C-alpha positions in Angstrom: -58.7 -28.3 -46.4 -55.1 -28.1 -45.7 -54.0 -29.6 -49.6 -56.0 -27.3 -51.1 -54.4 -24.6 -48.5 -50.6 -26.1 -49.4 -50.9 -26.0 -52.4 -52.3 -23.0 -52.9 -48.9 -21.6 -50.7 -47.1 -24.2 -53.6 -48.7 -22.1 -56.3 -48.1 -17.9 -54.7 -44.4 -19.6 -54.7 -44.6 -21.4 -57.5 -45.1 -17.7 -59.6 -43.6 -15.5 -56.9 -40.0 -17.2 -57.0 -39.9 -18.8 -60.2 -42.0 -16.4 -62.0 -41.5 -12.9 -61.6 -38.2 -13.0 -60.5 -37.0 -14.8 -64.0 -39.6 -13.8 -66.8 -38.5 -11.4 -68.6 -40.7 -8.7 -69.7 -39.8 -5.4 -72.2 -40.1 -2.4 -70.0 -41.4 0.7 -71.9 -38.7 3.3 -70.6 -35.8 -0.1 -69.1 -35.9 -2.6 -71.1 -35.7 -6.5 -70.7 -36.4 -6.8 -66.7 -38.0 -9.0 -64.7 -41.2 -8.4 -62.7 -39.0 -7.8 -59.9 -36.6 -5.9 -61.2 -39.6 -2.8 -63.0 -40.5 -2.8 -59.4 -37.5 -1.8 -58.0 -36.7 -0.1 -60.4 -40.1 2.2 -59.9 -39.6 2.6 -55.9 -35.9 3.9 -57.0 -37.7 6.6 -58.7 -40.3 7.1 -56.4 -37.2 7.7 -53.8 -37.8 11.2 -53.0 -34.0 13.0 -52.8 -32.5 13.5 -49.3 
């Protein structure tokens, strides 16, 4: 059972670190960004102005 949990954690890490931070996709408004960059841009847009 520990091996299965270890592989699951490793798989999640690979997806988060390698795939989401490096894969480019074209956002209709922002152009080509990684999913992490797209998320950061969207969060900036929704941040309330002081």
